[in-house]
N, C-alpha and C positions, 0 to 999 in steps of 0.2 A: 796493095797489101798482099803479103805472102800468106797463103793458106797451106797447111800441111795436113794430110788425111791418111790415116793408117787403116788397114783392114786385114782380115785373115786370122784373127785370134780364135781361140776356142778351147775345147776340152780334148785331151788325148791321153792315152795310156802311156806309161813309161816305156821307152823304147821306140815309140812312134815318131812321126814327122809332122811338121806344119810349115806352111809358108806364109810369111807376112809380107804385105805390100805397103808402100808409102809413096805418095805423090805430092810434090810441092808445086803449087801454081802461083801465078803472079810474080814469078821470079824475074830478076834482071841480071844480065851478064852470064858468062859461061863458066866462071870459076866458082866452085862451091865445094863444101864438105857436107855430106849427109851421114847420119849415124843412127843406130838403134841403141836404146838405153832401156834398162830393166829396173823396175822398182818393186820391192816386196815390203810388206808391212813391217814397220820399225826400222827399216834400212833406208839409206840414201839412194837416190837414183844413180845407177852406175852404167857406164858405157859397156856395150856388148860387142858392137862391130861398127867400124867406120869405113867409109869409102869416099874418095874424092872424084872430081870430074875427070881425072886421068885414069881412074880405075885402081889406084893404090888402096890397099885395104889393111886394116889393123883389127885384131881380135883380142878380147879378154882371154886370159889363160884358161878360164873355166869352160870356154866354148870352143877353143881351138880344136880343129879336127872334126867337130860336130856341126858347127854353124858356118854358113857361107853367105856373104853379102854380095849381091850383084846389082848391076844397073840395067834398067830398061833401055831400049834403043831409042834415041831421039827425044826423050823427055826426061824431066827431073823425077824419075821414078826409080826406086830401089826396092829390092826384095831381100828378105832374110829367110834363107832356107835352113830350117832347123831339123836335124836328124838325131836319132838316139837320145830323145828327150828324157830328162831326168826330173824327178819331183822338185829338185832344187831350181829348175828352170821356170817354175811357176812364178807369175808376177804380171804386172802391167807393163807392156812394152810400148815405149814412146819413140817416135821418129823425130829427129831434129834436122833442120835445114839451116845451113849457115853460109853466108857469103859476106865479103867485105862491104859490098854495096848495100845490102839489105839488113845485115845483122842476123841474129838467130831467131828461129821460130820453131815452136813445138807443135806436134799433133796432140790430139785429145787422148791418145793411148788406146791400146787394145789388150784385153785380158787373155792370157795364156794359162791354162790350168793343166798340169800334168799329174795324173793320179798314179800313186805308187802301187 
């Protein structure tokens, strides 16, 4: 059974930085896609940043130039480095792990609050 665990959320003032971490355990195979998604009240969960096992990345337009997704070495761990945070970045951030072998799994989410 795959388990996905996020950490690193919290409160920060606008203009500040935070780093989120996500680790997927119980995985099989070496081909995967991991991603960060953000959900705010009244809105659907939306993709923020995506990274695959080759290191290819994709970002939502709203975070380009401010957020960076990276991989940890040797493990199914990714990070979301968030800079120049804005009030609109407030939300619950979820990590998703996907592989063809196991399917998709979500973490429990971590709250990020940016005060304006």
